[in-house]
C-alpha positions as CSV (number, residue, x, y, z in Angstrom):
1,X,0.9,12.8,-14.8
2,X,4.2,11.5,-13.3
3,X,3.4,8.2,-11.4
4,X,5.4,5.9,-9.1
5,X,4.5,2.4,-8.0
6,X,5.9,1.5,-4.6
7,X,6.6,-2.1,-3.8
8,X,8.0,-3.3,-0.5
9,X,9.8,-6.7,-0.9
10,X,11.2,-9.2,1.5
11,X,12.7,-12.4,0.1
12,X,10.6,-12.3,-3.1
13,X,13.1,-13.9,-5.5
14,X,10.3,-16.1,-7.0
15,X,8.1,-13.2,-8.1
16,X,10.0,-9.9,-8.0
17,X,11.1,-10.0,-11.6
18,X,7.7,-10.6,-13.0
19,X,6.0,-8.1,-10.7
20,X,8.5,-5.3,-11.4
21,X,8.9,-5.8,-15.2
22,X,5.2,-6.0,-15.8
23,X,4.7,-2.9,-13.7
24,X,7.4,-1.1,-15.7
25,X,5.1,-1.2,-18.7
26,X,2.9,1.3,-17.1
27,X,4.9,3.5,-14.6
28,X,8.2,4.1,-12.8
29,X,8.7,1.8,-9.9
30,X,10.4,2.1,-6.5
31,X,11.1,-1.2,-4.7
32,X,12.1,-1.2,-1.0
33,X,14.3,-4.2,-0.6
34,X,13.5,-4.8,3.1
35,X,16.5,-6.8,4.3
36,X,16.0,-9.7,1.9
37,X,18.5,-12.6,2.3
38,X,17.7,-14.3,-1.0
39,X,18.4,-13.2,-4.6
40,X,15.9,-10.3,-4.5
41,X,18.7,-7.6,-4.5
42,X,20.5,-9.3,-7.4
43,X,17.4,-9.5,-9.5
44,X,16.6,-5.9,-8.9
45,X,20.1,-4.9,-10.0
46,X,19.5,-6.9,-13.2
47,X,16.2,-5.0,-13.9
48,X,18.0,-1.7,-13.3
49,X,20.6,-2.6,-15.9
50,X,17.8,-3.6,-18.2
51,X,16.2,-0.1,-17.7
52,X,19.6,1.5,-18.4
53,X,19.6,-0.5,-21.7
54,X,16.1,0.8,-22.5
55,X,14.5,-2.6,-22.3
56,X,11.7,-1.1,-20.3
57,X,9.8,2.1,-21.0
58,X,10.0,3.3,-17.4
59,X,12.7,3.3,-14.6
60,X,13.3,1.4,-11.4
61,X,14.6,2.9,-8.2
62,X,15.7,0.6,-5.3
63,X,15.6,1.6,-1.6
64,X,17.7,-0.8,0.4
65,X,17.2,-1.7,4.1
66,X,20.0,-3.7,5.6
67,X,17.5,-5.2,8.1
68,X,13.8,-6.0,7.7
69,X,11.6,-3.1,8.9
70,X,8.3,-4.5,7.6
71,X,5.6,-2.8,5.5
72,X,5.2,0.7,7.1
73,X,8.8,1.8,6.8
74,X,9.2,0.1,3.4
75,X,6.2,2.0,2.0
76,X,7.0,5.2,3.8
77,X,10.5,5.3,2.4
78,X,9.1,4.8,-1.1
79,X,6.7,7.7,-0.5
80,X,9.6,9.9,0.7
81,X,11.6,9.1,-2.4
82,X,8.7,9.8,-4.7
83,X,7.8,13.1,-3.0
84,X,11.5,14.2,-3.3
85,X,11.5,13.4,-7.0
86,X,8.3,15.3,-7.8
87,X,5.9,12.4,-8.5
88,X,2.3,13.3,-8.5
89,X,0.6,10.0,-8.3
90,X,1.6,7.0,-6.1
91,X,0.4,3.4,-6.2
92,X,1.3,0.8,-3.6
93,X,1.2,-2.9,-4.4
94,X,2.4,-6.3,-3.3
95,X,5.6,-8.0,-4.4
96,X,4.2,-11.5,-4.4
97,X,1.8,-11.4,-7.4
98,X,-1.3,-11.0,-5.2
99,X,-1.9,-7.8,-7.1
100,X,-2.1,-7.7,-10.9
101,X,0.5,-5.3,-12.4
102,X,-1.8,-4.9,-15.4
103,X,-4.4,-3.2,-13.2
104,X,-2.1,-0.2,-12.7
105,X,-3.7,1.7,-15.7
106,X,-7.1,1.3,-14.1
107,X,-5.8,3.0,-10.9
108,X,-4.2,5.8,-12.9
109,X,-7.4,6.5,-14.8
110,X,-9.7,6.4,-11.7
111,X,-11.5,9.5,-10.5
112,X,-8.8,12.2,-10.2
113,X,-10.8,13.9,-7.5
114,X,-10.0,11.1,-5.0
115,X,-6.9,11.3,-2.8
116,X,-7.0,7.6,-2.0
117,X,-8.3,5.0,-4.4
118,X,-8.6,1.6,-2.7
119,X,-8.5,-1.6,-4.8
120,X,-11.6,-3.3,-3.4
121,X,-11.1,-7.1,-3.5
122,X,-14.3,-7.8,-5.5
123,X,-13.0,-11.1,-6.9
124,X,-10.7,-13.2,-4.8
125,X,-8.8,-16.5,-5.4
126,X,-7.5,-18.9,-2.8
127,X,-8.3,-16.5,0.1
128,X,-8.8,-18.5,3.4
129,X,-12.2,-18.0,5.0
130,X,-10.6,-16.6,8.2
131,X,-8.9,-13.8,6.2
132,X,-12.2,-12.8,4.7
133,X,-13.8,-12.5,8.1
134,X,-10.8,-10.5,9.4
135,X,-11.1,-8.1,6.4
136,X,-14.8,-7.7,6.9
137,X,-14.5,-6.9,10.6
138,X,-11.6,-4.5,10.0
139,X,-13.6,-2.6,7.4
140,X,-16.3,-1.9,10.0
141,X,-13.9,-0.9,12.7
142,X,-12.0,1.5,10.3
143,X,-15.1,3.0,8.8
144,X,-16.4,3.8,12.3
145,X,-13.1,5.3,13.3
146,X,-12.9,7.5,10.2
147,X,-15.8,9.8,11.2
148,X,-15.9,12.3,14.1
149,X,-19.4,11.4,15.1
150,X,-20.0,8.6,17.5
151,X,-23.4,8.0,15.9
152,X,-22.0,7.5,12.4
153,X,-20.9,4.1,11.0
154,X,-18.5,5.8,8.6
155,X,-18.2,6.5,4.9
156,X,-19.1,3.0,3.8
157,X,-15.8,1.8,2.4
158,X,-15.9,-1.9,1.6
159,X,-12.3,-2.9,1.9
160,X,-10.2,-0.8,4.3
161,X,-7.2,-3.2,4.5
162,X,-6.4,-3.7,0.8
163,X,-2.8,-2.6,0.1
164,X,-3.4,-2.1,-3.7
165,X,-4.1,1.6,-3.7
166,X,-3.5,4.9,-5.4
167,X,-2.6,8.0,-3.5
168,X,-2.5,11.7,-4.5
169,X,0.6,13.8,-4.0
170,X,-0.8,15.6,-1.0
171,X,-1.7,12.2,0.5
172,X,1.9,11.0,-0.1
173,X,3.3,14.1,1.5
174,X,1.2,13.6,4.6
175,X,2.1,9.9,4.9
176,X,5.8,10.4,4.2
177,X,6.0,13.2,6.8
178,X,4.1,11.4,9.6
179,X,5.4,9.5,12.5
180,X,3.8,6.1,11.9
181,X,2.5,4.0,14.8
182,X,1.6,1.0,12.7
183,X,3.9,-2.0,12.7
184,X,2.8,-4.3,9.9
185,X,-0.4,-4.7,7.7
186,X,-2.1,-2.1,10.0
187,X,-0.2,0.5,7.9
188,X,-3.1,0.4,5.4
189,X,-5.5,1.3,8.2
190,X,-3.3,4.1,9.5
191,X,-2.6,5.6,6.0
192,X,-6.3,5.7,5.2
193,X,-7.1,7.3,8.6
194,X,-4.4,9.9,8.2
195,X,-5.8,11.0,4.8
196,X,-9.5,11.0,5.6
197,X,-9.1,12.8,8.9
198,X,-7.2,15.5,7.0
199,X,-10.3,16.0,4.9
200,X,-9.1,14.0,1.8
201,X,-11.5,12.0,-0.3
202,X,-11.3,8.2,-0.5
203,X,-13.1,5.8,-2.9
204,X,-12.8,2.3,-4.3
205,X,-12.4,0.4,-7.6
206,X,-12.9,-3.4,-8.0
207,X,-9.8,-5.6,-8.4
208,X,-9.0,-9.2,-8.5
209,X,-6.9,-10.4,-5.5
210,X,-5.0,-13.7,-5.5
211,X,-3.9,-15.0,-2.1
212,X,-0.3,-16.3,-2.1
213,X,2.3,-16.5,0.6
214,X,1.7,-14.2,3.5
215,X,3.6,-13.1,6.6
216,X,0.2,-12.6,8.3
217,X,0.1,-14.4,11.6
218,X,-1.4,-14.2,15.1
219,X,1.1,-11.6,16.2
220,X,0.2,-9.4,13.2
221,X,-3.5,-10.0,13.9
222,X,-3.1,-8.8,17.5
223,X,-1.3,-5.7,16.3
224,X,-4.0,-4.9,13.8
225,X,-6.7,-5.4,16.5
226,X,-4.7,-3.1,18.9
227,X,-4.4,-0.5,16.2
228,X,-8.1,-0.7,15.4
229,X,-9.0,0.1,19.0
230,X,-6.4,2.9,18.9
231,X,-8.1,4.4,15.9
232,X,-11.5,4.3,17.7
233,X,-9.9,5.9,20.8
234,X,-8.6,8.8,18.6
235,X,-11.9,9.2,16.7
236,X,-12.4,12.8,15.6
237,X,-8.8,13.8,16.0
238,X,-6.8,15.3,13.2
239,X,-3.7,13.5,12.1
240,X,-1.1,15.7,13.8
241,X,-3.0,15.3,17.0
242,X,-3.1,11.5,16.9
């Protein structure tokens, strides 16, 4: 099955080579260089040349944004590229080594009946306590918002904000063709809601998550809270009606 790993990157010169080259052992990769001002673009060109020279078993595509658009547009443009190129399986992951590239095969071999496979952060390293609390609360809000019944607490997903995921082609088509309302990390909430509200199946597999540098801040937190309330306010609506 033809797979594509989508990685949004902004000023990731310290980690982008390792992340991409390790991922290229398992799958084609599309990196969205989201307006980086460091050596990220140069490093990506180097890897593309290495691919042309057959140093890696898979290929690298680069989507370039002249200005930073943040996670939603970076991932959506990766999905659009993958859908246009006929990929059937899509994985999203971080560019800063928070996600282990060697876990990609585990995602690829997970239950093929699932449209969304979430990497549940079962083992974490260096994660601040406040981030754990935020993720715990977000999981409960999103679970509740995913079901049409006001008396249901949701499907019981443990980690609704993890960005290390596998999506089916029909999920990718839906996400790539939607007008997104998310602005930052809330993309992961929106993508999950879009898929589940369309009747797609979601599940989880355990992963190890290593906290590194993060652009998460109070503004991003407020946006995520705002989006959580938005999801609850549209509870029971199908994606195209949201």
